C-alpha positions in Angstrom: 64.6 -13.8 143.7 68.1 -14.9 143.0 70.8 -16.2 145.4 73.0 -13.1 145.0 70.2 -10.9 146.6 69.9 -13.0 149.8 71.3 -11.1 152.8 73.9 -12.6 155.3 72.1 -14.9 157.8 69.1 -15.3 155.5 68.1 -18.7 154.1 65.9 -20.0 151.3 65.2 -23.0 149.1 66.5 -23.3 145.6 63.7 -23.3 143.0 65.7 -23.4 139.7 69.3 -23.5 138.5 70.0 -21.4 135.4 73.0 -21.0 133.2 74.1 -23.2 130.3 76.6 -25.9 129.6 79.5 -26.3 131.9 78.4 -23.5 134.3 75.0 -25.2 135.0 76.6 -28.7 135.3 79.2 -27.3 137.7 76.5 -25.7 139.9 74.5 -28.9 140.0 77.6 -31.0 140.7 78.3 -28.8 143.8 74.9 -29.7 145.2 73.0 -26.6 144.1 69.9 -28.5 143.1 66.2 -27.6 143.3 64.6 -28.1 146.8 68.0 -27.7 148.5 68.0 -25.3 151.5 70.8 -22.7 151.5 71.9 -20.0 153.9 74.3 -17.1 153.2 77.0 -17.3 155.9 79.4 -14.5 154.9 80.1 -11.9 152.3 83.5 -10.6 151.2 84.3 -7.0 152.1 83.6 -5.8 148.6 80.5 -8.0 148.3 82.0 -10.7 146.0 82.3 -13.7 146.6 79.7 -15.0 149.0 79.9 -18.0 151.3 76.8 -20.2 151.6 76.0 -23.2 153.7 74.2 -26.1 152.2 74.0 -29.9 152.7 76.3 -29.6 155.7 79.2 -27.8 154.1 80.3 -24.2 153.1 80.6 -23.2 149.5 82.0 -20.0 148.1 80.4 -18.6 145.0 81.0 -15.6 142.8 78.0 -13.2 142.6 77.9 -13.8 138.8 77.3 -17.5 139.4 74.8 -16.9 142.3 72.7 -14.8 139.9 71.9 -18.0 138.0 70.2 -19.6 141.0 66.6 -18.8 141.7 65.4 -19.2 145.3 62.4 -18.7 147.4 63.4 -16.8 150.6 62.2 -18.1 153.9 59.5 -15.9 155.3 60.6 -16.3 159.0 64.1 -15.3 159.9 
């Protein structure tokens, strides 16, 4: 599953960060690294962008970028 498919209020753990070049480096620099727990806090009215909570801060991502992040959703919500 990718991060863009996670529902508001749901959380999961990053398994892999895709993309290439500058995009991948930027995602990693923002703290989106494997084994990091993330939770979707908000979604814009039209669905893009989404706000996620990770490492004690909120980060807003475009859905296009969120599709590059593979996660494992928590089974208990």
